[in-house]
C-alpha positions as CSV (number, residue, x, y, z in Angstrom):
1,M,209.7,108.1,36.7
2,L,211.7,110.1,38.5
3,W,211.3,108.1,41.7
4,R,212.5,104.7,39.9
5,R,215.9,106.8,38.9
6,S,216.0,108.1,42.9
7,L,215.6,104.6,43.9
8,L,218.1,103.5,40.9
9,A,220.5,106.2,42.1
10,A,220.0,105.3,46.1
11,L,220.9,101.1,45.1
12,L,223.8,101.9,42.8
13,A,225.3,104.4,45.7
14,V,224.5,101.7,48.5
15,A,226.3,99.0,46.3
16,L,229.1,101.1,46.0
17,G,229.4,101.7,49.8
18,V,229.5,98.1,50.4
19,Y,232.2,97.2,47.6
20,L,234.4,100.0,48.8
21,L,233.7,98.7,52.5
22,P,236.6,97.1,53.4
23,S,236.6,93.2,54.7
24,P,237.8,92.2,57.8
25,I,238.7,88.8,56.2
26,D,241.5,88.2,53.5
27,P,241.0,84.7,52.1
28,K,242.8,82.7,49.4
29,P,240.6,80.5,47.4
30,H,241.0,76.7,48.4
31,I,240.2,73.6,46.7
32,L,238.6,71.1,49.0
33,K,239.6,67.5,48.2
34,G,236.0,66.5,47.1
35,P,232.2,66.3,48.0
36,P,232.4,64.7,51.4
37,P,232.1,61.2,52.1
38,A,228.6,59.0,52.3
39,L,227.1,58.1,55.1
40,E,227.2,54.3,54.9
41,G,230.0,51.6,56.1
42,P,231.2,52.8,59.9
43,L,230.1,56.2,59.0
44,A,225.9,54.9,58.4
45,V,223.5,57.2,60.6
46,N,222.6,55.8,64.0
47,T,221.2,56.8,67.2
48,R,223.2,55.8,69.1
49,L,224.3,59.6,71.0
50,Q,220.7,59.4,72.0
51,R,221.2,57.1,74.8
52,G,222.0,59.4,77.5
53,R,221.1,62.0,79.8
54,R,221.7,66.0,80.9
55,L,223.4,67.3,83.6
56,F,223.8,71.0,85.4
57,A,221.0,72.5,82.7
58,G,221.4,76.2,83.1
59,K,224.5,75.6,85.5
60,L,227.3,74.8,83.1
61,H,227.0,76.6,79.9
62,G,230.0,75.7,77.2
63,P,231.5,72.7,79.1
64,E,234.4,72.8,76.4
65,S,237.5,70.2,77.5
66,F,237.4,67.8,80.7
67,T,240.3,66.3,83.1
68,A,239.9,63.9,85.8
69,D,241.8,62.8,88.9
70,G,242.4,59.4,91.1
71,N,239.3,60.4,93.0
72,S,236.9,60.5,90.2
73,N,236.7,64.2,90.3
74,V,236.3,65.6,87.0
75,Y,237.0,68.8,85.9
76,T,236.0,71.5,82.8
77,G,235.6,75.5,81.8
78,T,232.9,77.2,80.4
79,V,232.3,79.9,78.5
80,D,231.6,82.3,81.5
81,G,235.5,82.3,82.3
82,K,234.8,79.8,85.0
83,L,237.0,76.5,85.8
84,W,235.2,73.9,88.0
85,R,235.0,70.3,89.8
86,I,232.5,67.8,89.2
87,G,232.5,65.3,92.3
88,P,231.6,61.5,91.7
89,D,228.6,62.9,93.2
90,D,227.7,64.7,90.4
91,S,228.2,67.6,92.8
92,L,229.6,71.0,91.2
93,V,232.5,73.1,92.9
94,L,233.8,76.3,90.8
95,I,237.3,76.4,91.5
96,A,238.5,79.5,90.0
97,H,238.1,82.3,87.6
98,M,240.0,82.8,84.6
99,G,239.6,86.5,84.4
100,Q,237.3,89.1,86.1
101,D,234.4,87.8,87.5
102,L,231.6,89.9,86.0
103,P,227.9,89.6,85.9
104,E,227.8,89.8,82.4
105,C,230.7,87.3,81.6
106,G,229.4,84.4,79.5
107,S,226.2,86.6,78.6
108,S,228.1,87.8,75.1
109,T,231.7,86.8,73.1
110,D,232.2,90.6,73.4
111,Y,233.4,90.1,77.6
112,E,235.5,86.8,76.7
113,P,238.7,88.7,76.3
114,V,237.8,90.4,80.1
115,C,236.4,87.4,81.4
116,G,238.5,84.8,79.6
117,R,237.4,81.5,78.2
118,P,239.5,78.3,79.5
119,H,239.5,75.8,76.6
120,G,242.2,72.6,76.8
121,V,242.1,71.4,80.5
122,R,244.4,68.6,81.7
123,L,246.1,67.6,85.3
124,D,249.8,67.2,85.3
125,R,251.8,64.8,86.9
126,H,251.8,67.1,90.2
127,G,248.0,67.4,90.5
128,Q,248.1,70.6,88.5
129,L,245.5,71.5,86.2
130,I,246.8,72.8,83.0
131,V,244.6,75.3,81.3
132,A,245.1,77.0,77.7
133,D,242.8,80.3,78.0
134,S,241.8,81.2,74.6
135,Y,243.0,84.6,75.5
136,F,245.0,85.0,78.5
137,G,247.7,81.9,78.3
138,L,249.4,78.8,79.4
139,Y,248.4,78.1,83.2
140,S,248.6,76.2,85.9
141,V,246.0,75.9,88.2
142,D,245.4,74.7,92.4
143,P,242.1,72.2,91.9
144,K,242.1,72.7,95.7
145,T,242.4,76.5,96.5
146,G,242.3,77.9,92.6
147,E,245.3,79.8,92.6
148,K,246.1,80.3,89.3
149,T,250.3,80.6,88.2
150,L,250.3,82.0,84.3
151,L,253.4,80.4,82.3
152,V,253.2,81.4,78.8
153,A,251.5,84.5,78.5
154,S,249.5,85.3,75.0
155,S,250.7,88.4,74.8
156,D,254.5,87.1,74.6
157,G,253.1,84.2,72.4
158,A,256.4,82.2,70.4
159,A,258.6,83.0,68.4
160,G,258.2,86.4,68.2
161,V,254.4,85.9,67.5
162,P,251.6,86.1,70.0
163,F,249.1,84.1,70.3
164,A,245.7,84.8,69.6
165,F,243.6,81.7,70.0
166,L,245.1,79.1,72.0
167,N,242.7,75.8,72.2
168,G,243.8,72.2,72.5
169,V,246.1,70.9,75.1
170,E,247.7,67.4,76.0
171,I,250.3,66.7,78.8
172,S,253.2,63.8,78.1
173,S,252.7,61.2,81.2
174,Q,256.6,60.1,80.4
175,T,258.1,63.6,80.2
176,G,255.8,66.1,81.7
177,I,255.9,68.6,78.2
178,I,252.8,70.2,77.9
179,Y,251.7,70.3,74.5
180,F,249.1,73.3,73.4
181,T,247.5,74.7,69.7
182,D,246.9,78.2,68.9
183,S,243.9,78.2,66.8
184,S,244.9,81.2,65.0
185,S,247.5,84.5,65.3
186,R,244.9,86.8,63.3
187,W,241.2,86.1,64.8
188,G,240.5,85.5,68.7
189,R,237.9,82.4,69.7
190,R,235.2,85.2,69.8
191,H,235.9,85.9,65.9
192,V,235.9,81.4,65.1
193,K,233.3,82.3,62.3
194,L,235.7,84.9,60.8
195,E,238.7,82.2,61.3
196,V,236.6,79.6,59.3
197,I,235.5,81.3,56.5
198,E,239.0,83.3,55.5
199,L,240.5,79.6,55.7
200,N,243.7,80.9,56.6
201,S,247.2,78.6,57.6
202,L,248.2,80.9,60.6
203,G,247.7,78.2,63.6
204,R,250.6,76.9,65.4
205,L,251.7,73.3,67.5
206,L,253.7,74.3,70.3
207,S,255.1,72.7,73.6
208,Y,256.1,74.4,77.1
209,D,258.9,72.5,79.1
210,P,258.1,73.3,82.9
211,G,261.6,72.6,83.4
212,S,263.0,75.1,81.1
213,K,259.9,76.8,80.7
214,N,260.9,77.1,77.0
215,V,258.5,77.1,74.5
216,T,258.9,75.3,71.3
217,V,257.2,76.2,67.8
218,F,256.8,72.3,65.6
219,L,254.6,73.2,63.5
220,D,253.4,75.8,61.8
221,S,250.9,77.5,58.8
222,L,248.6,75.1,60.1
223,Y,244.3,75.7,59.2
224,M,243.1,76.1,62.5
225,P,244.7,73.8,64.9
226,N,242.4,72.2,67.3
227,G,242.4,69.3,69.6
228,I,245.8,67.1,69.8
229,A,246.0,63.8,71.3
230,L,249.1,61.8,72.6
231,S,249.4,58.0,71.3
232,P,249.1,55.5,73.9
233,D,253.3,54.7,73.7
234,E,253.6,58.7,72.7
235,N,255.1,57.9,69.4
236,F,253.1,60.4,67.6
237,L,250.3,62.7,68.2
238,L,246.8,63.4,66.6
239,L,246.4,66.8,65.5
240,A,242.7,68.2,64.0
241,E,242.6,70.9,61.5
242,T,239.4,72.1,62.1
243,S,238.6,74.3,58.9
244,I,239.6,72.0,56.8
245,G,238.3,68.9,57.7
246,C,241.8,67.0,58.4
247,I,243.8,65.0,60.7
248,L,247.7,65.1,60.9
249,R,249.5,62.5,62.6
250,Y,253.0,64.0,64.2
251,W,255.7,61.6,64.9
252,L,257.3,62.4,68.5
253,K,260.0,59.5,67.7
254,G,261.1,57.2,65.5
255,P,262.6,57.3,62.3
256,K,259.9,60.1,61.4
257,A,260.1,62.3,64.3
258,G,259.5,65.7,63.4
259,T,257.4,64.9,60.2
260,K,253.8,65.5,59.7
261,E,251.4,63.4,57.7
262,V,247.5,63.3,57.0
263,I,245.7,60.7,58.3
264,L,242.3,61.4,57.7
265,D,241.1,64.1,54.8
266,N,237.7,64.9,53.7
267,M,236.0,64.5,56.5
268,I,232.7,64.4,56.9
269,G,232.6,67.6,59.4
270,Y,234.8,69.4,61.1
271,P,236.9,67.7,63.7
272,D,237.4,69.7,67.5
273,N,239.5,67.9,70.3
274,I,240.5,63.9,70.0
275,R,240.9,62.0,73.1
276,L,242.0,58.5,73.9
277,S,239.5,56.5,74.7
278,D,239.7,53.4,77.8
279,H,239.6,51.2,75.1
280,G,242.6,52.1,73.5
281,T,241.2,53.9,70.3
282,F,240.5,57.4,69.4
283,L,237.4,59.8,70.1
284,V,236.8,62.7,68.1
285,G,234.3,65.3,68.3
286,M,232.6,66.9,65.3
287,T,231.6,70.1,66.4
288,T,229.4,70.4,62.8
289,P,228.5,67.9,60.3
290,R,229.2,68.4,56.5
291,F,226.8,66.5,54.7
292,Q,225.8,66.4,51.2
293,K,222.9,67.4,50.2
294,F,221.0,69.2,47.2
295,L,223.7,71.3,47.3
296,P,227.4,70.9,48.3
297,P,227.9,72.3,52.1
298,F,228.2,76.1,52.1
299,L,232.3,76.0,53.3
300,D,232.9,74.1,50.8
301,L,230.3,76.2,47.9
302,I,232.3,79.3,49.4
303,A,235.9,78.1,49.6
304,P,237.1,78.6,46.2
305,Y,235.9,81.9,46.1
306,P,237.7,84.8,47.9
307,A,235.2,87.9,46.8
308,V,232.6,86.1,47.8
309,K,233.9,85.4,51.4
310,R,234.9,89.2,51.6
311,F,231.8,90.3,50.7
312,L,229.7,88.2,53.2
313,A,232.2,89.0,56.1
314,K,231.1,92.8,55.2
315,V,227.2,92.1,55.2
316,V,226.1,89.6,57.1
317,P,226.3,89.5,61.1
318,L,228.3,86.5,62.5
319,S,225.3,85.3,64.8
320,W,223.3,84.3,61.2
321,Y,225.5,81.8,60.2
322,N,224.3,79.9,63.3
323,L,221.0,79.2,60.9
324,L,223.6,77.1,58.9
325,L,224.4,75.4,61.2
326,P,222.2,71.4,61.9
327,R,221.3,70.2,65.0
328,Y,223.2,67.2,65.0
329,A,225.4,65.6,67.0
330,L,228.2,63.1,65.9
331,V,231.2,61.4,67.0
332,L,234.3,59.3,65.2
333,E,236.2,56.7,66.9
334,L,239.3,56.0,65.0
335,G,241.9,52.8,65.2
336,L,245.3,54.0,65.9
337,D,246.4,54.0,62.5
338,G,243.6,56.7,62.1
339,Q,240.6,55.0,60.5
340,I,237.5,55.4,61.4
341,T,236.4,51.8,63.4
342,G,232.9,53.4,64.0
343,T,230.6,56.8,64.8
344,L,227.9,57.8,67.4
345,H,224.9,59.6,65.9
346,D,222.1,62.0,66.8
347,P,220.7,63.1,63.6
348,Q,217.7,65.1,65.9
349,G,219.6,66.6,68.3
350,R,217.9,65.3,71.1
351,L,220.3,64.7,74.0
352,T,223.2,67.2,72.3
353,W,224.8,68.6,69.0
354,A,228.0,70.7,68.1
355,I,230.2,68.5,70.3
356,S,233.7,69.6,71.0
357,D,235.0,66.6,73.6
358,V,234.5,63.0,74.1
359,F,235.8,62.5,77.6
360,Q,235.4,58.8,79.1
361,H,236.0,58.1,82.6
362,R,235.7,55.4,84.8
363,G,232.4,53.9,82.7
364,R,231.0,57.3,81.9
365,T,231.1,59.3,78.4
366,Y,231.0,63.1,79.3
367,L,230.0,65.4,75.6
368,G,231.7,68.8,75.2
369,S,230.3,71.7,74.1
370,T,232.1,75.7,73.5
371,D,228.0,76.9,74.0
372,L,225.6,74.7,75.4
373,P,223.8,75.1,78.4
374,F,224.5,71.4,80.1
375,L,226.5,68.6,80.0
376,P,225.2,65.5,78.4
377,I,227.0,62.3,79.3
378,L,226.4,58.7,78.6
379,E,226.7,55.5,80.8
380,V,226.8,52.9,78.2
381,W,229.6,53.2,75.5
382,D,228.0,51.7,72.3
383,S,229.7,51.8,69.4
384,Y,228.9,48.8,67.3
């Protein structure tokens, strides 16, 4: 009997300790629009993403975003803080280190604040790489020499608020203005799972004017703003709010200039980058699908309950949440009106999964990821 009382006392002490332990997150209740849409119509399951191959296995770790020049060179950044050039013959050349060059870079997210993590990459009209490093800031990088020029430091931020998680980039071919997103003013990239669980609205859409060097905040109070893409006429841009499965349209010109509207909500997954395709549509990489099975998706279940979220953040290691992520690849194709016209799936993750970017260049499609140790490509695009 005594040992039972001692065990009960110990369990109560542990429970009290966990209860009193401060939680790293401060969530608010959030109600999603409804259950995920059914996998039918343009969302019907297929195997179109399995018709590809992998490049640079073990050499490129987390090629997250892509851009290309007129000589068919493709550029990307990886989880170890490096920028790379992929030649038309599939040669691989290191351009620059965003941070320190340490042997530990890429081995753990704990080193990212020192090594850097390039996310969005684009080429400006002067042939310079514009890079959003999630930790250090917005950079211009000479793709020939690797020389880096800091445009905006994360510590400086905008409107008195430092950047914590720079992410997506897009550049106007008409004005040279650089649009970019800061996914959170609280959580850095290495704590992205806490950002998603907390479900805060601490992100912003911003721009940088290379002429005046001014930074402008277009939108704030966004839910993990991520990828952005200009329309062909640059009248608007699309923006992914990853943590709530939503895509916004923000008007840059016309009678609606300066306003936003939701064009996709309650999505089948969590959108990452958005890119214009080579045939005039938008392509959306889905970092994680959101499927209804016997139970609602995990994030749907906990979204309305801040107390549950605070408890989970205190006791569950972040790496354990990877067990909840299915090996499923999904790409959405949208018309210019934002409506889904087709999808590409890899239900078993045979080629890839957790897609961050879908970039088309001269007949080839490059599929990005934040952590996978290879680069998947499609030589033929088949969305129907």
